[in-house]
N, C-alpha and C positions, 0 to 999 in steps of 0.2 A: 312195461313189458321190455324185457331185455332182448337185445339183438335186433331191434326194430330197424336199425340202419342197414342191415343186410337183406331186408325183405323187399321184394317187388310189391307193387300195389296189390296185385292178385294174391300173392302169398300172404300179405298183411290181412286181407279180407278173410282168407281161410283161417289164419291163425286167430284172429279176433273171434270168429264164429265158433271155433273149437274151444276157445277159452270161456266164452260167455254163453254159448248155446242159444243164441238168438239169431234173427235174420241179419244179413250183412250190415245194413245201415245201423241197426240198433247196437250190434256188437262193436262196430267201429266207433259209435258214439260213446260207449262205455270206455273204450281205450282212450278216446280223446279226453274224457273227464279225468281218468286216472293219470294221464300225462300232464295235465294242467298244473296242479299243485300250487296255484296262486301266482304263477309267473309264466310269461310267454317263453317257452323253450323250444329248441328244434324238434324234439319228440312230439310236443303238443302241435306244432305247426304241421308236421307230417300227418298225424292222425286227423287233425281238423280239416286239412286240405282233402284228404281221402273221404272224410265224412261229407263235405260239401259236394264232392264229385258224385257220390252215391245218392245223396239227397236230391240233387238237381236231376239226376237220371230218372229217379222215381217220381218226381213232381209232375202232377197232371192238374191243369186248371188252377183254380183259386185255392184249393185245399192244400 
């Protein structure tokens, strides 16, 4: 995704959902996978960190 450096976390979540049409966590997960490309890059770390934040927020119990 181009322009990711200029996005706030909130804007990134909305942009991901607009692009992938899923819930926030799933949309950000897609962006994380797209950014990986086999190497650890700053864009990947941005999306992965945001994914972890969303996943931890939604985590309840052992599931």
